C-alpha positions, -999 to +999 in steps of 0.1 A: +061+724+203+044+726+170+034+762+172+059+789+162+045+810+191+065+800+222+036+812+244+017+782+230+044+757+238+040+729+264+049+735+300+073+706+298+093+696+267+127+682+256+147+696+228+181+684+215+207+712+214+240+701+198+228+664+200+223+667+238+188+666+253+177+697+273+146+696+294+125+727+296+100+733+325+077+763+327+073+774+363+039+766+377+032+801+388+032+816+353+017+813+318+044+835+303+068+821+277+095+813+303+112+780+309+138+767+333+164+746+314+180+714+327+206+692+310+212+657+325+194+668+356+217+698+360+201+733+362+213+755+334+192+786+339+161+803+327+151+816+293+123+838+281+108+844+247+102+880+238+085+893+206+101+922+188+079+921+157+095+891+140+108+858+153+110+856+191+141+869+208+153+845+235+166+862+266+189+845+291+174+857+324+206+858+345+225+880+320+197+896+299+217+884+269+195+880+238+196+853+211+177+849+179+171+812+186+165+790+216+196+768+208+218+799+211+204+808+244+210+773+257+246+774+245+251+807+265+236+790+296+262+762+292+291+786+293+311+787+326+301+815+349+328+838+362 
């Protein structure tokens, strides 16, 4: 995950969010900057990076909610669903 362009990131990587490891897996049928997030083997949801001229905007796929960083998107995925 050395590139600042999420489209160049690995298909599988782990990132600590709030000191907890989150696994990200890009679906095999796409090369878009989309990953499914898992925490401790539990499915959290899907996030997608979108460019809006600056830093990528991270979109939570289920709610279309946008975050300026990937950690914020993961925190939103962790929230209980109504």
